[in-house]
N, C-alpha and C positions, 0 to 999 in steps of 0.2 A: 563452535557456532559459527553457520556460513551464512552474510548476508549474500542475497540474490537480486538485482534491478533490471528489470528486462525494460530496453530501451530501445526500440525499433526506429527506424529510418522515415517510414513514411507516417503518416497521421490524417484525419479527413478533418478533424475542424480546423486545428492551425498548422499550417506548415511550419513542416521541421521543428516541432511542436517540444521536442524532448533536450532541445539545443538553443530554446528562445532566449533570448536574454533577458533576464530578470534581476533589477537591483545591481548589475553588474557581473552578474555568473550566469551561465547556462543554467537553464533549470535544472537539467541531470545532476549539477554538481551538489546541490543540496540536500540531496539524499546521500549521495557518497558522504559529503563531510558529516552527516548523521552518525550513520555507520562507524564512522573513525570516530569519533567520539565517545562513542557507546564499549565501555571496557569488555562486555561479555565476547564480542565479535572478533574472531581471530583471520577473517578473510572475508573481503569485498568482490564479488563477481558482477560484472556490467553484461548482461547477455544481447548482442547485438547483430544488424546483419548491414550495417552503415560505418564505412571507414572514419567519416568526421566524428560521427557519435564514441567510436570505440579511440580517438586520439585524445577526446576529450575527459573519457574515463579514465585514460594511463594518465594525463596530465594532471589529474587528481588525486590518484593515487589508488584507483581500482585496476582489477583484472579485468581480462576479455575473455567470453569464450563464445566464439561466433555460431550466429543463429542461421540454420538452415533455411533456403527460400520458403520452404513449402509450409514452414510455422512462421513466415514474415509476413502475412499479409493482412488484410482488414479483417479475416473472420478469426484469425488465429487466438486463441486464447491464451491466457496469462498461465495456466497450468502446463500448456505442452513447452513454452520457453522453460518452467521451471523444471519438468520433469527432463528435457536436454539435457540442460546443465548439471544435474543429477546424474544422468546416464554417462555423460563426456567426463565428468569428474572419476567416475566409477571405473570407467572402462582406460583410461587415457592414465590415471593417477592412483589406481586402486583408492581413493579415498570419497569416504563417507561421514559427512558431518553427524552429530547427535541431534543438531536442530537447525532448521532453516529459519532467516529471517527473512520475510519477501516485502522490500520496498518499493512502492510505485512512484515514479520518477515526476509524475503529475503531484505528489502531493509533500511541496517545499518548505510545510509549515509544521516544525516539530518543537515542542520545548529541549533541551539538552540532553534531560537525563529519560523522556519519554521511552525511547526504546529499551533503555536498562532497564526502567521500571517496569514495561512490561513483559522482558523475558524473567525478571525477579518474581514477577504473580505467575506468568506460566508454571514457572519451577514450584514455587507454593503450593500454585492449586492443583500441581501435579497435572495441569492439563496435558491433551494430546495435539490442540489447537489452540490460535487466541488471532481477535481480531481486532481493532481498535474501533471505537463510537464514541459517538455524540449524544450527548441527551438531548431529548427531543422536550419542549416545555409546552403543553398544549393540549388541545385535544386533536384528533387527528380523522380526518372524514377520506373518504376512497371513492373512486369514481371507476367502475367497470363498464365500459358501454354506456345503455342508459339510467344504470343503477348506479343510486346514491346513496352509500350509508355513512353511519357514525365508526367508524374502526375501533379508534381505541378506546371506545366508551359509549354507552346507551343515553342517546340525548333526551329519551325520556325518563330517564332517572341523572339528570346532570349531577355530577361531585362537585366539591371543593377541587380547585386544580391540584393544590398539597395535599389532600387525599386521594386523588387517580393514581393508578400504577405508575412506574417509571415506566417510561418507553425509550429507545436508543436507536439511532440510523447508524448503519455500517458508513464509518468516514474515509475508506479505502486508503489509510496513511500506513498501517503496521499491520504485518499480517506474522503470526510464528508458527511453526508446525514442524512435529516429527516428519523426518523422510518417508517414512514409512506409512504414513497418512496420505500424504501425495500420491505415493507411487502403486498404492494399492486401492485407493477410493479415486485416482484421477483428479480429485477435488484438493485445494488446499485447507477444509475445513472438514473435519472429522473427528469421531470420537468424543472426548470430553471436551467441551468448546468453553472458551474464558473469552470474558469482556472486558477490553481495557479502555476505561472512557479517559476520552480526552477533551479539551476545552474546546465548545464550539466554535470562536476566534482560529483554532488550530488544523479546523475540518475543512478547510476549503481545500480545491482541487482545479487545477486548469484543465477547464474542456473545452471551452469557448475562449475567441479573441479578448472579451470584456474581462475576462476573470486574468488576464495577465495585467492587466493594471490596478486591479482588485487587489490582487496577490503581494505586488511591489509596493503598495503603498501598505498594505500591511506589515513587510518584514521591513520598510524602511522606519515605520513607530516601533517596531520591537530591535532596531539597531541603536 
């Protein structure tokens, strides 16, 4: 099982986001440590174009694969970085993992056994890919242009909350997939998809500057 953590140097919302200090550690360090705490993971690679990020990745025990400039800009997808790592390892080491765990550095809050539990669920359900989600409790509306609609229910026939279908939101924390799914479909998700449910309080991501303070407080409360 190979863990890949993409972490490029540039970022729009927060300057040098992936190495911002949160509760005494660089943001990137949390995902590396979570991978290290997962017994099933045998190798951890950080994909980056940035020397400082590479140094931090190595300091915390990860390997580094250098990402080409062409897939290091704001418009480059995570999939492009993941594919590059797999192709690099195949071409240079004749190495191909059975399973890939994709962790986003911007998701520093996970329970110690979340990744291991997700891998065990992935295997038990014989899935081709898995994503972590958090439950949505409530009635969801959607606005498209000037059109407003009740998306997850019919407001004309309102159900009791406990009788409504269970909805989930993708939280970006954990993705697991077979390498062939990514290489063939150019997508982290495909085939038989499994949902790994996480606590909403473990589902916050660092996207905006105010997120740094919120997540630091959440991490401090858990320590």
